[in-house]
Residue, then its C-alpha position, 0 to 999 in steps of 0.5 A: x544949070x542942067x545937072x551932070x551925071x554922077x559919074x562925070x568924074x572919077x571918084x574915090x570912096x573911103x568907107x569908115x565907121x564912127x560911133x556905131x554907124x558906117x559912113x563914106x567920105x567921097x572925093x572926086x578927081x580929074x584925069x590929072x590925078x590918080x586914085x593914090x593922089x586922092x587917098x593922100x589928100x583924104x589921109x591929110x584931110x583926116x589928120x588935119x581934123x583928127x582933134x575934132x572927130x570921134x575915133x573913126x575906123x577905116x573899113x576900106x577904100x574903093x574907086x569908080x572911074x569916070x563914066x563907070x557904074x561899078x566900084x573896085x577896091x583900093x588898098x588904103x595907105x593911111x592910118x587905120x583910125x583917126x580922131x579920138x574917143x568914142x561918142x554916143x551912138x546919136x553923135x554919129x549923125x554929127x557932121x562937118x561939111x566943107x563946101x565950095x564952087x568950081x570955076x564952072x559954078x558947080x557946087x562941091x563938098x567934102x563931109x565927114x561924120x563924127x564931129x565932136x562939136x555940134x555948134x560953133x560956141x563963139x557965134x552959135x551959128x553951126x559954122x566954124x571959120x578958118x580963123x576960129x578953128x585951127x583944124x578947119x584952117x588946116x583941112x581947108x589948106x589940104x583941100x586947096x593944095x590938092x592937084x586935080x583933087x578934090x574937084x567938082x562934078x564938072x572936073x574943075x578945081x574948087x574955090x572953097x569957102x573958108x568955113x565948115x558947116x556943122x550939123x546933125x544929118x536928118x537921115x542919120x538922126x532918123x535912122x538912129x531913132 
């Protein structure tokens, strides 16, 4: 399958800080959703996983329109912080990645840094299923309930896997070194 341009859809970016590093949460939307719709889904998503993440502080929100090449600022309507506690600096590389595929076969993901648990202690497989973890189930319910957001790069709705992959991001691990 040929790659699509990164600006095939509109995107909302939420910039945040956790454990001493700045990161960005990204969600795509199609033409039926607004930037406010995306930010409402982001807020609900972060609330759903708030028991699983170190405290993140919102820096700001911005958007890029479909076909555009620049972002413009948005006013974040949600909370100024999510999660609790402060982890060590190295923990800013811990992440949870929610993945799926559009009906057109394109991969989609929503990832957040500052995840408190590195590995699934039940199966030791760096994956938490919706049946193993209530926060993962709640986050998936939010992602699945969004109308027009989040979507894949082709603008189609996403069929989300019923788990979150956990890990330590190699780029951020090396950056911290």
